[in-house]
N, C-alpha and C positions, 0 to 999 in steps of 0.2 A: 423470672430467673429458675423457678423449679422445673419449668418446661425445658429451658435451655439446657439445665442439668441433666433431665432424662435423656435429651438427644445426644449428649456427650457420652453418658452411660451407654447408650444403644450404639453409638457410632464405634465405640471401643469394642463392644461385644461383637459388632460385625466384622470390623477390620481385623480384629484378633480372633476370628470365630473359633471356638473351641469345636471339636468334632461334631457336638451334636447340632449345633447352627450350621456348620459346614454341610452335615448330611442332609438337614432339611432343605436347604437351597437346592442341592442335588436331586432330592426327593420331588420337590416342585417343578423340576424341569429347566431350573436356570444353569446358566454356565458356570463353570468352577470358579471363576473370579468375581462373580456377581455380587458376592458379599462385600467385596470392596467398594463397589459401586454405591450399595446401599449405605455403608458406614461413612463413605464421603460425603454422600448427601445429607445424612444425618448431622454429622460434623459441622458442614455448610450452614444448615438450619440452625444449630446451636450458636455458631459465631454470629449469625444475622440477628438472633433473638437477644443476644446480650446487649446491643446497642439500640436505643430508642429508633434513631432515624431509619434504621433498617429492619425494625422489629415486624413491620407488616409484610415484608418480602420473606423474612424467616418464618414466619407463621404459615405463609402460603406454601412455601416449600416442605415445611414439617408435615402440614395437613396432606400435601400430594404424596409424600413418602408413606404417610400412615394409611392413606384410602388405597394405595397400592398393595400394601401389606394386608390390609382389610380384604381387598378384593383376593388376593393370593390365596390366603387361609378359607375364604368362603367356596371359592372355585374348588379347593381340594378337600371340602367337607369338613374341614377343622373348626367347627364352630366354637369350641372352647377356646381357641387361640384367637379368636375375633374380638374379645373383650378388650384387652389391652390396646390395640391400635384404634378401636373406635373410641375409647376414653381419651387417648392422646390426640386423636384427630379433632375431637369436640373441643378439648382445651385449647388446640391451636387455632380452631375457628374463633373461641372465645377471645384468644389473645389478638388475633387478628382484626375482629371487629372493633375491641377497644383501641388497638392502635389507629385503625382507619378514623375512629371518631375523634382521636386526639390529634391527628396530623394537622400541619398548618395550613391554613387556607389562604389561598392568594386572592385578594380583592382588586377588581379592575378599576 
């Protein structure tokens, strides 16, 4: 649930991007509207993470978004900004692995 909450907060920060976040997207070369895409994907990940049946998909989506964020800051040499997406991507992988292990199995 903490991971889902992080993605809710992240999505709101991106959808209603204050000037500093908006300016970072522009500095990195993304289109003016791209913060809406990121925020929407984070919100989708959060919603999927809240329910056990969709948790694996939510963790995969969240991990993908965080790896994209990680790649963006590394490509632009902002290594100090790499820690949060790396931590969240790692947590998403852990949640995904746990969800994978708990998934129902179908016997033949």
